[in-house]
Rosetta silent file (secondary structure, phi, psi, omega in degrees, C-alpha in Angstrom):
SEQUENCE: XXXXXXXXXXXXXXXXXXXXXXXXXXXXXXXXXXXXXXXXXXXXXXXXXXXXXXXXXXXXXXXXXXXXXXXXXXXXXXXXXXXXXXXXXXXXXXXXXXXXXXXXXXXXXXXXXXXXXXXXXXXXXXXXXXXXXXXXXXXXXXXXXXXXXXXXXXXXXXXXXXXXXXXXXXXXXXXXXXXXXXXXXXXXXXXXXXXXXXXXXXXXXXXXXXXXXXXXXXXXXXXXXXXXXXXXXXXXXXXXXXXXXXXXXXXXXXXXXXXXXXXXXXXXXXXXXXXXXXXXXXXXXXXXXXXXXXXXXXXXXXXXXXXXXX
SCORE:     score description
SCORE:     0.000 S_00000001
   1 L     0.000  155.843  177.468  -19.686   -6.921   -2.538 S_00000001
   2 H   -66.640  -35.514  178.072  -17.660   -9.323   -0.468 S_00000001
   3 H   -64.443  -37.660  177.335  -15.455  -10.177   -3.439 S_00000001
   4 H   -64.004  -42.246  177.214  -14.576   -6.541   -3.921 S_00000001
   5 H   -66.531  -38.536  179.485  -13.495   -6.132   -0.302 S_00000001
   6 H   -67.102  -37.513  175.390  -11.530   -9.365   -0.451 S_00000001
   7 H   -62.462  -39.232  176.009   -9.823   -8.087   -3.614 S_00000001
   8 H   -64.403  -35.874  177.688   -8.738   -4.954   -1.748 S_00000001
   9 H   -66.151  -41.278  175.922   -7.245   -7.150    0.988 S_00000001
  10 H   -60.686  -38.714  179.158   -5.276   -9.050   -1.706 S_00000001
  11 H   -64.851  -38.129  177.892   -4.065   -5.745   -3.085 S_00000001
  12 H   -62.821  -44.677  179.721   -2.893   -4.712    0.379 S_00000001
  13 H   -66.694  -42.271 -179.405   -0.907   -7.989    0.790 S_00000001
  14 H   -63.972  -38.376  177.412    0.551   -7.742   -2.725 S_00000001
  15 H   -64.692  -38.702 -177.129    1.633   -4.181   -2.056 S_00000001
  16 H   -68.337  -37.050 -176.519    3.305   -5.128    1.182 S_00000001
  17 H   -86.260   -9.667  176.452    5.460   -7.938   -0.280 S_00000001
  18 L  -120.723   31.905 -173.207    6.416   -5.839   -3.299 S_00000001
  19 L   -73.980  128.999 -179.309    6.976   -2.470   -1.645 S_00000001
  20 L   -99.557  161.437 -179.561    9.601   -0.364   -3.424 S_00000001
  21 L  -155.680  134.522  175.584   11.692    2.425   -1.920 S_00000001
  22 L  -121.404  -27.143 -179.221   13.958    5.166   -3.289 S_00000001
  23 L   -70.523  146.846 -175.063   14.128    7.605   -0.351 S_00000001
  24 L   -65.286  -35.300 -177.014   17.096    7.106    1.999 S_00000001
  25 L   -99.997    3.685  178.039   15.051    6.849    5.198 S_00000001
  26 L  -113.753  103.340 -178.855   12.132    4.940    3.738 S_00000001
  27 L   -97.128  118.919 -175.153   12.981    1.271    3.473 S_00000001
  28 H   -63.374  -39.154  179.362   10.393   -0.627    1.490 S_00000001
  29 H   -63.925  -41.741  179.985   11.124   -4.045    2.961 S_00000001
  30 H   -66.301  -45.987 -179.153   10.782   -2.752    6.542 S_00000001
  31 H   -64.819  -39.126  179.594    7.628   -0.816    5.809 S_00000001
  32 H   -63.096  -41.761 -179.628    6.165   -3.736    3.894 S_00000001
  33 H   -66.635  -39.553  176.213    6.751   -6.109    6.812 S_00000001
  34 H   -59.948  -38.624  179.996    5.146   -3.616    9.223 S_00000001
  35 H   -67.703  -38.185  176.954    2.185   -3.455    6.859 S_00000001
  36 H   -65.339  -37.045  175.739    1.958   -7.261    6.864 S_00000001
  37 H   -63.561  -40.127  179.994    1.910   -7.279   10.629 S_00000001
  38 H   -70.254  -35.628  178.436   -0.940   -4.808   10.628 S_00000001
  39 H   -63.655  -46.032  179.840   -2.815   -6.923    8.021 S_00000001
  40 H   -61.935  -40.787  179.476   -2.362  -10.066   10.189 S_00000001
  41 H   -63.058  -43.042 -179.533   -3.600   -8.191   13.254 S_00000001
  42 H   -67.731  -41.871  179.481   -6.683   -6.862   11.428 S_00000001
  43 H   -68.041  -26.413  176.521   -7.499  -10.307    9.905 S_00000001
  44 L   -66.869  -14.453  178.433   -7.119  -11.842   13.356 S_00000001
  45 L   -89.813   -0.469  175.987  -10.145   -9.886   14.466 S_00000001
  46 L   -71.650  124.465  176.544  -12.352  -11.660   11.900 S_00000001
  47 L   -64.967  141.435 -177.625  -14.697  -14.063   13.808 S_00000001
  48 L   -88.323  -10.844 -176.166  -14.195  -17.719   12.983 S_00000001
  49 L  -102.509   11.993  178.983  -17.767  -18.843   13.657 S_00000001
  50 L  -104.843  147.003  178.356  -19.457  -16.619   11.066 S_00000001
  51 L   -69.837  164.182  177.466  -20.203  -17.649    7.494 S_00000001
  52 L    64.066   23.313  175.883  -18.347  -16.194    4.466 S_00000001
  53 L  -116.215    6.264 -179.564  -15.126  -15.708    6.518 S_00000001
  54 H   -62.814  -39.586 -178.032  -13.228  -18.792    5.348 S_00000001
  55 H   -64.702  -43.127  179.634  -11.323  -16.854    2.658 S_00000001
  56 H   -65.683  -36.505  177.946  -10.150  -14.188    5.089 S_00000001
  57 H   -68.160  -33.839  176.355   -9.022  -16.825    7.551 S_00000001
  58 H   -70.394  -38.745  172.813   -6.993  -18.624    4.877 S_00000001
  59 H   -59.236  -42.049 -179.235   -5.368  -15.281    3.969 S_00000001
  60 H   -63.275  -41.153  177.801   -4.510  -14.745    7.596 S_00000001
  61 H   -58.633  -43.322  177.678   -2.792  -18.137    7.785 S_00000001
  62 H   -68.067  -38.735  176.547   -0.554  -17.282    4.859 S_00000001
  63 H   -64.394  -43.760  179.144    0.195  -13.836    6.163 S_00000001
  64 H   -60.210  -39.836  177.653    1.105  -15.211    9.603 S_00000001
  65 H   -60.338  -45.038 -178.007    3.404  -17.758    7.930 S_00000001
  66 H   -68.788  -40.820  177.583    5.165  -15.030    6.018 S_00000001
  67 H   -65.107  -37.898  178.620    5.548  -12.755    9.061 S_00000001
  68 H   -69.835  -32.301 -175.505    7.023  -15.545   11.142 S_00000001
  69 H   -71.173  -29.954 -173.088    9.473  -16.593    8.426 S_00000001
  70 L  -111.955   18.815 -179.485   11.081  -13.170    8.091 S_00000001
  71 H   -64.369  -44.089  177.718   10.947  -12.067   11.748 S_00000001
  72 H   -62.613  -43.905  179.492   14.650  -12.517   12.300 S_00000001
  73 H   -65.498  -36.460  177.291   15.629  -10.695    9.130 S_00000001
  74 H   -65.767  -38.461 -179.706   13.400   -7.816   10.036 S_00000001
  75 H   -62.094  -40.603  178.176   14.921   -7.464   13.445 S_00000001
  76 H   -67.675  -41.384  179.905   18.358   -7.106   11.780 S_00000001
  77 H   -66.101  -37.705 -179.304   16.936   -4.642    9.225 S_00000001
  78 H   -68.388  -39.976  177.128   15.210   -2.543   11.900 S_00000001
  79 H   -63.231  -40.478  176.713   18.482   -2.262   13.865 S_00000001
  80 H   -62.736  -40.715  177.294   20.323   -1.195   10.725 S_00000001
  81 H   -64.917  -35.763  177.984   17.630    1.447   10.113 S_00000001
  82 H   -63.900  -40.213  177.516   18.081    2.715   13.634 S_00000001
  83 H   -71.093  -32.398  171.273   21.763    3.225   13.061 S_00000001
  84 H   -59.218  -37.207  175.909   21.084    4.928    9.799 S_00000001
  85 H   -68.763  -32.401  177.456   18.984    7.434   11.705 S_00000001
  86 H   -68.055  -36.294  175.399   21.835    7.921   14.180 S_00000001
  87 H   -63.773  -47.380 -174.833   24.166    8.738   11.203 S_00000001
  88 H   -65.174  -38.675  176.270   21.614   11.277    9.935 S_00000001
  89 H   -65.210  -34.258  176.825   21.372   12.907   13.401 S_00000001
  90 H   -66.333  -32.027  179.146   25.117   13.172   13.545 S_00000001
  91 L   -89.997    2.703 -176.300   25.088   14.960   10.214 S_00000001
  92 L    53.304   48.034 -173.737   22.137   17.143   11.312 S_00000001
  93 L  -126.661  136.857    0.631   20.211   15.829    8.345 S_00000001
  94 L   -83.253  151.065 -177.683   17.692   16.601    6.999 S_00000001
  95 L   -69.773  146.695 -176.719   17.871   20.263    7.866 S_00000001
  96 L  -107.737  133.896  179.032   14.670   21.776    9.321 S_00000001
  97 L   -80.583  -28.097 -176.809   13.344   25.168    8.267 S_00000001
  98 L   -77.568  -39.823 -179.423   11.161   25.567   11.383 S_00000001
  99 L  -119.800  101.228 -179.531   13.847   24.842   13.953 S_00000001
 100 L   -64.460  139.080 -179.051   17.258   26.041   12.819 S_00000001
 101 L   -72.015  144.835  176.982   20.096   23.731   13.722 S_00000001
 102 L   -63.097  149.763 -178.697   22.749   24.948   16.180 S_00000001
 103 L   -66.447  126.308  176.349   25.910   26.172   14.567 S_00000001
 104 L  -131.672  158.395  176.609   28.468   23.365   14.176 S_00000001
 105 L  -104.766  166.732  178.777   31.787   23.166   12.394 S_00000001
 106 H   -65.231  -34.554  178.347   33.056   20.601    9.980 S_00000001
 107 H   -65.910  -39.185  179.811   35.668   19.471   12.558 S_00000001
 108 H   -64.568  -44.774  179.217   32.983   18.841   15.156 S_00000001
 109 H   -68.254  -33.151 -179.112   30.920   16.759   12.737 S_00000001
 110 H   -67.913  -39.907  179.401   33.967   14.850   11.609 S_00000001
 111 H   -68.188  -42.667 -178.594   34.947   13.921   15.199 S_00000001
 112 H   -65.915  -38.483  178.320   31.367   12.843   16.048 S_00000001
 113 H   -66.226  -44.250  178.297   31.061   10.746   12.909 S_00000001
 114 H   -64.914  -38.082  178.151   34.360    8.932   13.484 S_00000001
 115 H   -67.840  -41.257  177.829   33.388    8.173   17.159 S_00000001
 116 H   -64.677  -37.151  176.060   29.991    6.863   15.991 S_00000001
 117 H   -62.721  -39.621  178.944   31.674    4.758   13.359 S_00000001
 118 H   -70.941  -23.185 -178.517   33.981    3.172   15.905 S_00000001
 119 H   -84.686   -9.964  178.376   31.050    2.354   18.210 S_00000001
 120 L   -90.693  102.206 -178.168   29.218    0.376   15.538 S_00000001
 121 L  -127.962   77.738 -178.987   30.390   -3.225   15.851 S_00000001
 122 L   -81.834  168.930  177.091   27.684   -5.579   14.576 S_00000001
 123 L   -78.990  103.841 -173.842   27.891   -9.377   14.208 S_00000001
 124 L   -67.428  -22.371 -178.215   28.975   -9.573   10.555 S_00000001
 125 L   -84.878  -38.319 -173.126   28.077  -13.259   10.194 S_00000001
 126 L  -104.404   -6.195  178.513   24.567  -13.245   11.688 S_00000001
 127 L  -124.626   76.377 -175.132   23.482   -9.665   10.806 S_00000001
 128 H   -63.723  -30.723 -179.949   23.832   -9.250    7.059 S_00000001
 129 H   -70.142  -43.077  178.528   21.861   -5.944    6.882 S_00000001
 130 H   -68.432  -33.737  175.139   24.047   -4.313    9.524 S_00000001
 131 H   -63.890  -41.315  172.978   27.143   -5.692    7.874 S_00000001
 132 H   -61.126  -38.969  178.205   26.084   -4.127    4.584 S_00000001
 133 H   -70.234  -37.219 -179.901   25.469   -0.774    6.280 S_00000001
 134 H   -64.181  -43.382  177.379   28.876   -0.914    7.951 S_00000001
 135 H   -62.425  -46.491  178.764   30.648   -1.517    4.581 S_00000001
 136 H   -66.272  -36.043  176.315   28.752    1.198    2.807 S_00000001
 137 H   -57.787  -53.896  178.224   29.266    3.611    5.722 S_00000001
 138 H   -55.614  -47.404 -176.062   33.021    3.150    5.640 S_00000001
 139 H   -66.400  -46.007 -178.168   33.263    3.477    1.914 S_00000001
 140 H   -66.392  -38.749 -179.646   31.020    6.555    1.534 S_00000001
 141 H   -69.605  -36.945  176.538   32.581    8.419    4.434 S_00000001
 142 H   -69.107  -34.129 -175.349   36.109    7.897    3.147 S_00000001
 143 H   -88.322  -43.872 -174.248   35.152    8.924   -0.436 S_00000001
 144 H  -106.727   -5.617  178.814   32.580   11.621    0.077 S_00000001
 145 H   -57.190  -47.858  176.623   33.136   12.893    3.583 S_00000001
 146 H   -59.409  -29.880  176.948   35.663   15.584    2.626 S_00000001
 147 H   -78.815  -19.665 -175.857   33.241   16.927   -0.028 S_00000001
 148 H   -89.688  -33.177 -173.486   30.320   17.037    2.407 S_00000001
 149 H   -62.255  -32.970 -175.006   31.965   18.804    5.400 S_00000001
 150 H   -61.369  -21.987  179.985   32.340   22.274    3.805 S_00000001
 151 H   -64.896  -16.040  178.111   28.498   22.775    3.938 S_00000001
 152 H   -86.535  -15.046 -179.686   28.859   23.221    7.734 S_00000001
 153 L  -100.172  -22.004 -177.384   31.354   26.060    7.324 S_00000001
 154 L  -106.604  112.690 -177.430   29.631   27.981    4.485 S_00000001
 155 L   -64.034  137.934  175.879   26.314   29.613    5.451 S_00000001
 156 L    86.267   -8.072 -179.871   23.484   28.877    3.031 S_00000001
 157 L   -85.154  114.625 -177.808   25.155   25.948    1.256 S_00000001
 158 L   -71.573  149.194  177.814   22.729   23.004    1.283 S_00000001
 159 L   -76.873   -6.490  179.158   24.018   19.551    1.985 S_00000001
 160 L  -152.839 -178.665  178.122   22.218   18.045   -0.991 S_00000001
 161 L  -115.745   28.210 -174.759   20.273   18.975   -4.222 S_00000001
 162 H   -65.833  -35.579 -178.324   16.995   17.308   -3.287 S_00000001
 163 H   -65.228  -38.420  175.447   14.976   20.514   -3.451 S_00000001
 164 H   -65.853  -43.811  175.807   16.030   21.045   -7.023 S_00000001
 165 H   -63.870  -37.801  178.237   15.279   17.442   -7.965 S_00000001
 166 H   -65.214  -35.558  175.866   11.939   17.684   -6.199 S_00000001
 167 H   -67.870  -43.572  178.595   10.983   20.700   -8.310 S_00000001
 168 H   -64.153  -37.261 -179.483   11.878   18.896  -11.546 S_00000001
 169 H   -66.508  -38.368  177.029    9.908   15.875  -10.366 S_00000001
 170 H   -65.787  -38.196  177.040    6.792   17.910   -9.729 S_00000001
 171 H   -62.824  -41.822 -179.257    7.007   19.454  -13.134 S_00000001
 172 H   -66.197  -41.453  179.308    7.316   16.078  -14.814 S_00000001
 173 H   -63.868  -39.900  177.246    4.455   14.502  -12.862 S_00000001
 174 H   -63.368  -43.095 -178.174    2.136   17.457  -13.795 S_00000001
 175 H   -65.372  -39.432  179.486    3.039   17.196  -17.453 S_00000001
 176 H   -67.007  -34.754 -176.880    2.404   13.458  -17.543 S_00000001
 177 H   -72.360  -40.818 -178.358   -0.974   13.916  -15.841 S_00000001
 178 H   -78.201  -22.125 -176.417   -2.269   16.586  -18.212 S_00000001
 179 H   -98.338  -28.186 -173.777   -0.882   14.945  -21.344 S_00000001
 180 L    76.344    8.436 -177.303   -1.385   11.285  -20.594 S_00000001
 181 L  -118.192  153.052 -178.537    2.027   10.463  -22.114 S_00000001
 182 L   -75.869  -30.029  179.005    5.152    9.264  -20.415 S_00000001
 183 L   -65.782  137.704  174.505    7.394   11.716  -22.368 S_00000001
 184 L  -116.791   32.579 -176.419    7.917   15.141  -20.810 S_00000001
 185 H   -64.494  -25.353  178.644    9.614   16.744  -23.784 S_00000001
 186 H   -59.789  -27.739 -179.653    7.019   19.545  -23.748 S_00000001
 187 H   -62.309  -26.237  177.448    8.571   20.966  -20.616 S_00000001
 188 H   -63.613  -23.624 -176.667   11.598   22.043  -22.706 S_00000001
 189 L   -98.645  -52.655 -171.581    9.321   24.467  -24.635 S_00000001
 190 L  -120.159  -25.729 -179.859    6.599   25.727  -22.353 S_00000001
 191 H    75.127 -157.649 -172.377    7.000   24.074  -18.970 S_00000001
 192 H   -65.536  -30.097 -173.238    4.321   23.800  -16.297 S_00000001
 193 H  -100.779   37.062 -176.254    2.377   26.878  -17.501 S_00000001
 194 H   -63.920  -38.048 -176.763    1.919   25.802  -21.106 S_00000001
 195 H   -66.720  -30.152  176.852   -1.862   26.196  -21.007 S_00000001
 196 H   -68.561  -29.599  178.042   -1.522   29.882  -19.936 S_00000001
 197 H   -70.167  -13.569  179.196    0.582   30.632  -23.011 S_00000001
 198 L   -84.333   -8.418 -179.333   -2.351   29.642  -25.222 S_00000001
 199 L  -126.734  140.506 -178.439   -4.500   32.437  -23.927 S_00000001
 200 L   -82.925  -15.569 -177.805   -3.715   36.154  -23.945 S_00000001
 201 L  -151.642  167.729  176.024   -5.878   36.948  -20.875 S_00000001
 202 H   -68.231  -33.288  177.683   -7.717   35.203  -18.031 S_00000001
 203 H   -65.821  -36.045  178.061  -11.079   35.823  -19.773 S_00000001
 204 H   -72.500  -34.594  174.612   -9.869   34.019  -22.880 S_00000001
 205 H   -63.452  -39.604  177.289   -8.543   31.163  -20.710 S_00000001
 206 H   -63.949  -36.265  179.764  -11.950   30.986  -18.968 S_00000001
 207 H   -68.931  -36.808  177.792  -13.676   30.815  -22.350 S_00000001
 208 H   -66.353  -35.833 -178.191  -11.479   27.906  -23.368 S_00000001
 209 H   -73.285  -30.699 -179.312  -12.282   26.009  -20.228 S_00000001
 210 L   -75.768   -4.075  176.257  -16.059   26.595  -20.694 S_00000001
 211 L   -69.338  -20.278  175.437  -15.921   24.837  -24.065 S_00000001
 212 L   -88.459  127.042 -177.831  -16.173   21.565  -22.093 S_00000001
 213 L   -70.259  155.971 -178.117  -19.753   20.967  -20.913 S_00000001
 214 H   -66.196  -40.864  179.674  -20.424   20.516  -17.217 S_00000001
 215 H   -64.283  -41.291 -179.228  -21.913   17.020  -17.733 S_00000001
 216 H   -69.945  -36.055  177.995  -18.886   15.842  -19.682 S_00000001
 217 H   -62.889  -44.235 -177.947  -16.566   17.284  -17.056 S_00000001
 218 H   -67.696  -37.383  175.502  -18.398   15.547  -14.264 S_00000001
 219 H   -61.615  -43.718  177.465  -18.388   12.265  -16.166 S_00000001
 220 H   -68.638  -35.862  178.729  -14.660   12.404  -16.826 S_00000001
 221 H   -65.669  -39.624 -178.913  -14.110   13.457  -13.166 S_00000001
 222 H   -66.101  -39.612 -179.773  -16.071   10.372  -11.996 S_00000001
 223 H   -65.295  -37.552  178.604  -13.971    8.107  -14.258 S_00000001
 224 H   -65.862  -41.382  178.613  -10.835    9.702  -12.903 S_00000001
 225 H   -62.720  -38.921  179.169  -11.920    9.073   -9.323 S_00000001
 226 H   -69.684  -36.610  178.542  -12.631    5.408  -10.107 S_00000001
 227 H   -70.515  -26.196 -179.513   -9.217    5.027  -11.771 S_00000001
 228 L   -93.656    1.329  178.500   -7.517    6.580   -8.724 S_00000001
 229 H   -60.251  -45.682  176.128   -9.361    4.452   -6.154 S_00000001
 230 H   -60.853  -36.700  179.292   -6.563    1.769   -5.985 S_00000001
 231 H   -67.012  -37.261  178.796   -3.944    4.493   -5.534 S_00000001
 232 H   -66.230  -35.237  177.663   -5.901    6.047   -2.728 S_00000001
 233 H   -63.726  -43.967 -179.990   -6.165    2.659   -1.051 S_00000001
 234 H   -64.833  -37.835  179.221   -2.395    2.172   -1.228 S_00000001
 235 H   -61.791  -42.665  178.248   -1.884    5.720    0.058 S_00000001
 236 H   -65.622  -40.632  179.531   -4.019    4.948    3.187 S_00000001
 237 H   -62.105  -39.810 -179.934   -2.188    1.664    3.684 S_00000001
 238 H   -69.654  -29.997  178.146    1.175    3.391    3.607 S_00000001
 239 H   -80.405  -48.812 -176.930    0.026    6.005    6.115 S_00000001
 240 L  -147.091   85.078 -175.804   -1.872    3.843    8.608 S_00000001
 241 H   -61.589  -40.955 -178.178   -2.010    0.126    7.554 S_00000001
 242 H   -63.554  -49.149  178.895   -3.795   -1.055   10.709 S_00000001
 243 H   -62.270  -40.431 -178.679   -6.672    1.382   10.547 S_00000001
 244 H   -64.037  -45.400  179.859   -7.047    0.791    6.807 S_00000001
 245 H   -67.325  -40.403  174.331   -7.208   -2.984    7.170 S_00000001
 246 H   -61.634  -34.056  174.622   -9.631   -2.716   10.065 S_00000001
 247 H   -63.786  -42.123  176.934  -11.852   -0.566    7.889 S_00000001
 248 H   -63.893  -40.322  176.650  -11.869   -3.285    5.177 S_00000001
 249 H   -63.621  -39.753  176.515  -12.613   -5.962    7.781 S_00000001
 250 H   -65.284  -37.301  176.893  -15.539   -3.855    9.124 S_00000001
 251 H   -63.129  -42.636  177.418  -16.843   -3.388    5.581 S_00000001
 252 H   -58.259  -45.593  179.789  -16.642   -7.137    5.086 S_00000001
 253 H   -64.305  -40.407 -179.815  -18.547   -7.769    8.350 S_00000001
 254 H   -66.834  -37.233  174.452  -21.195   -5.161    7.475 S_00000001
 255 H   -67.040  -39.635  176.859  -21.690   -6.777    4.041 S_00000001
 256 H   -60.187  -40.012 -179.199  -22.011  -10.223    5.597 S_00000001
 257 H   -68.755  -35.467  176.482  -24.670   -8.919    7.931 S_00000001
 258 H   -65.195  -42.262  177.469  -26.614   -7.419    5.063 S_00000001
 259 H   -66.157  -37.957  176.858  -26.488  -10.666    3.168 S_00000001
 260 H   -64.727  -41.314 -179.303  -27.514  -12.657    6.177 S_00000001
 261 H   -66.526  -40.904  176.605  -30.464  -10.345    6.839 S_00000001
 262 H   -65.809  -33.187  178.003  -31.553  -10.558    3.205 S_00000001
 263 H   -69.053  -36.666  179.163  -31.297  -14.398    3.338 S_00000001
 264 H   -65.981  -27.473 -176.192  -33.543  -14.530    6.398 S_00000001
 265 H   -84.780  -14.150 -179.899  -36.228  -12.527    4.575 S_00000001
 266 L   -79.799  140.687 -179.260  -36.323  -14.802    1.506 S_00000001
 267 L   -76.498  144.486  176.819  -39.133  -17.428    1.475 S_00000001
 268 E   -98.760  131.974 -178.377  -38.273  -21.161    1.560 S_00000001
 269 E  -118.529  141.711  178.449  -40.222  -23.279   -0.817 S_00000001
 270 E   -62.420  134.751 -177.983  -40.637  -27.083   -0.757 S_00000001
 271 L   -68.219  132.770  178.329  -38.492  -28.634   -3.431 S_00000001
 272 L  -103.730   15.092  179.826  -40.383  -29.910   -6.442 S_00000001
 273 L   -66.740  138.354  178.161  -37.459  -31.836   -7.918 S_00000001
 274 L   -74.770  144.753  174.641  -38.352  -35.338   -9.071 S_00000001
 275 H   -60.156  -13.352  179.244  -36.605  -38.283   -7.420 S_00000001
 276 H   -61.861  -20.055 -175.466  -35.503  -39.277  -10.896 S_00000001
 277 H   -72.938  -15.303  177.587  -32.681  -36.842  -10.683 S_00000001
 278 H   -86.904   -7.819 -172.653  -30.921  -39.155   -8.159 S_00000001
 279 L   -73.311  -25.395 -177.183  -30.944  -42.220  -10.440 S_00000001
 280 L   -66.732  -37.039  179.519  -27.862  -41.263  -12.429 S_00000001
 281 L  -105.958   11.991 -177.099  -25.564  -41.459   -9.452 S_00000001
 282 L  -101.962  127.664 -176.960  -27.486  -44.033   -7.402 S_00000001
 283 L   -64.084  137.457 -178.453  -26.157  -47.630   -7.450 S_00000001
 284 H   -63.605  -36.227 -172.821  -28.678  -50.111   -8.925 S_00000001
 285 H   -77.410   -8.410 -178.466  -28.050  -52.762   -6.259 S_00000001
 286 H   -82.005  -25.663 -179.503  -29.001  -50.448   -3.386 S_00000001
 287 L   116.886 -169.885 -179.778  -32.618  -50.137   -4.357 S_00000001
 288 L   -69.256  131.091  178.626  -34.887  -47.262   -5.241 S_00000001
 289 L   -70.270  146.520  178.278  -33.407  -43.867   -4.316 S_00000001
 290 L  -114.232  129.487  176.565  -35.312  -41.831   -1.761 S_00000001
 291 L   -73.759  126.746 -179.547  -35.470  -38.094   -1.869 S_00000001
 292 L   -52.856  140.906 -175.053  -34.470  -36.617    1.497 S_00000001
 293 L   -72.126  -23.484 -179.433  -37.446  -35.314    3.396 S_00000001
 294 E  -103.439   62.501  179.451  -35.574  -32.072    4.223 S_00000001
 295 E  -116.533  121.634 -177.229  -34.929  -30.906    0.660 S_00000001
 296 E  -134.382  161.998  166.562  -35.700  -27.318   -0.080 S_00000001
 297 E  -132.422  144.693 -169.600  -34.622  -24.752   -2.614 S_00000001
 298 E   -94.781  117.071 -177.137  -34.141  -21.060   -1.971 S_00000001
 299 E  -107.638  133.197  170.792  -35.989  -18.885   -4.441 S_00000001
 300 L  -144.417  171.386 -175.391  -35.281  -15.235   -5.168 S_00000001
 301 L   -63.223  -18.990 -173.341  -35.746  -13.026   -8.217 S_00000001
 302 L  -115.239  -19.319 -176.756  -32.205  -13.627   -9.459 S_00000001
 303 L  -153.148  160.611  176.999  -31.075  -17.085   -8.320 S_00000001
 304 E  -132.959  117.180 -175.111  -32.230  -20.421   -6.994 S_00000001
 305 E  -113.117  125.918  177.645  -29.942  -22.329   -4.622 S_00000001
 306 E   -79.720  129.097  176.870  -30.525  -26.024   -3.742 S_00000001
 307 E  -122.858  105.153 -173.421  -30.085  -26.751   -0.044 S_00000001
 308 E  -113.547  122.452 -177.019  -30.191  -30.489    0.674 S_00000001
 309 E  -120.118  111.982  179.985  -29.961  -31.743    4.303 S_00000001
 310 L   -79.123    0.000    0.000  -29.851  -35.575    4.629 S_00000001
């Protein structure tokens, strides 16, 4: 239905303006703005002379207004993000397993970082994002730089503990998914393989799984897919917002074509409404009301729409 596709467009806009971020190189505000630009570009391809497109055009006007209002702020934010990437390149971060980084010493990294820090001179009054980055850069390098540099001199010492935190995060997400509860206290007892501890062998585990009928499994699987549909939409938006929005616009256009084709096949019947229906709103001093000669009503098995052309 058209309303369902339009609801997905609203979800895309709401996700863009409320994008959150926790990863250091993933800035929610910047990614959300880029998603809004893609939404505006996709909505701009909606034809203006076709019916049932007024709502999408009104959405485009609001998205364009929002994109234009924050264009200057985003330019500042994008430049700050570029400098953050340069800092990461100076630190050889994140380390890559496929292409080992060339051997560097802590003294070399320290010299390069100090030179890069001296070259960063933003306009502190007109560029608030870059000013905030400069202040945080100075503070963190002075406080944590000496503790970070030894990882370049000791082989095998990682520069962070993200891999360990990622492992804990996967365990917690899995436990929440199988239990349906927010608490992950069960991990303290059995961990990720709790279901295996309930069976002494694979045959016994298979027998426990077969206690659920195939029809019940398929029904619950279908409900799970319906519940995860909004999450999959947001996942596609975050990966490729322009292609995702163009897909929604194309679905909207295809649905409009189907409705228009169905409307052309419906029979038109001469209206049998009595002229008396006009008397309630017809001024007495004007005379007898006349029913327009081109008054028809559109009949179908489910609805009847009055179309009056004076």
